[in-house]
C-alpha positions in Angstrom: 11.4 -55.8 66.0 10.8 -52.5 68.0 8.3 -50.1 67.1 9.8 -46.9 65.4 9.3 -43.6 67.4 8.6 -40.3 65.9 12.0 -38.3 66.0 12.7 -34.6 65.4 14.5 -33.7 62.2 16.1 -30.7 63.8 14.7 -28.4 61.0 11.4 -27.9 59.4 10.8 -29.5 55.8 8.5 -27.2 53.8 7.3 -28.5 50.5 4.1 -28.2 48.2 2.1 -31.2 47.4 1.0 -31.8 43.7 -2.4 -30.2 44.4 -0.9 -27.1 45.8 -1.3 -27.6 49.6 1.7 -26.5 51.5 3.1 -29.0 54.0 5.5 -28.6 56.9 7.1 -31.6 58.5 9.5 -31.6 61.5 9.6 -35.4 62.5 10.3 -38.7 60.9 10.1 -42.3 61.7 13.6 -43.7 61.3 14.3 -47.4 61.5 11.2 -48.5 59.7 11.1 -51.5 57.4 9.4 -52.1 54.0 8.4 -55.7 53.5 8.1 -56.9 49.9 7.7 -60.7 49.3 9.4 -61.5 52.7 12.4 -59.3 52.0 13.0 -56.4 54.5 14.2 -53.1 53.1 15.0 -50.3 55.6 13.3 -47.0 55.2 12.9 -43.5 56.9 9.2 -42.6 56.8 7.9 -39.0 56.8 4.4 -38.7 58.1 2.1 -36.7 55.8 -1.5 -35.7 56.2 -2.7 -37.3 52.9 -5.3 -40.0 52.2 -4.6 -40.9 48.6 -1.4 -43.0 49.1 -0.3 -45.6 51.8 3.3 -44.7 51.1 5.4 -42.6 48.7 8.8 -44.1 47.9 11.4 -41.4 46.9 13.9 -41.6 44.2 16.9 -42.0 46.8 15.1 -44.9 48.4 14.4 -46.5 45.0 18.0 -46.0 43.9 19.4 -47.4 47.2 17.3 -50.4 46.8 18.1 -50.8 43.0 14.7 -50.6 41.9 13.7 -51.0 38.2 10.3 -49.5 37.4 8.0 -51.0 34.6 5.5 -48.4 34.1 3.5 -50.3 31.4 3.5 -53.5 33.6 2.8 -51.6 36.7 5.7 -53.3 38.7 8.8 -52.5 40.6 11.5 -55.0 40.8 14.3 -54.7 43.4 17.8 -56.1 42.7 19.6 -55.5 46.1 23.0 -57.3 46.2 22.9 -60.2 48.7 19.1 -60.2 48.8 16.7 -62.1 46.5 15.3 -60.3 43.7 11.7 -59.3 44.5 8.9 -57.7 42.3 5.9 -55.7 43.7 3.2 -55.5 41.2 0.6 -52.7 41.4 -3.2 -52.9 41.1 -4.9 -51.5 38.0 -6.9 -48.5 38.9 -9.5 -49.0 36.1 -8.5 -45.6 34.5 -8.3 -45.8 30.9 -5.2 -44.4 29.2 -5.5 -41.1 27.5 -7.2 -39.5 30.5 -5.1 -36.7 31.8 -4.4 -36.2 35.6 -6.3 -33.7 37.6 -2.9 -31.8 38.2 -2.5 -31.4 34.5 -6.1 -30.4 34.0 -5.9 -27.8 36.8 -2.7 -26.3 35.1 -4.4 -26.2 31.8 -7.5 -24.5 33.2 -5.5 -21.8 35.0 -3.7 -21.1 31.7 -7.1 -20.3 30.3 -8.0 -23.6 28.4 -11.6 -24.6 28.5 -12.7 -27.7 30.4 -15.7 -30.0 30.0 -16.9 -32.6 32.5 -18.4 -35.7 30.9 -19.9 -38.9 32.5 -20.1 -41.7 29.9 -22.0 -45.0 30.3 -21.4 -47.6 27.8 -24.3 -49.8 26.7 -26.0 -50.7 23.3 -28.0 -47.6 23.1 -25.0 -45.1 23.6 -25.1 -42.4 20.9 -21.8 -41.9 19.0 -19.3 -39.3 20.3 -20.1 -37.1 17.2 -23.8 -36.9 18.2 -23.0 -35.8 21.8 
């Protein structure tokens, strides 16, 4: 398989990341492949200067590959005709349910809500929440 080459889009793609940073992209990597359980799925990759993710799969790509997303089970199953059904299972981040995202917290704080930063360590001597 040949290595994909950075190819100009012919226009500038301008968008804002979830944390508010503005991004400009003018090139893509066409002819790339995503490999899930030995099944190759074609993709066009857009290089982004981010460190939080390896890859972000857009809704059009997920639709094309007939993806079913199980948010609770943290898995994505692909049902492409003519290809075997494959499932990608994500890793648990260790974040407990009920914690809001930093994006949501930032939005609430900019609207004037108060925020508190807490560090909780669980052990036998931990006081109850009511006493904190």
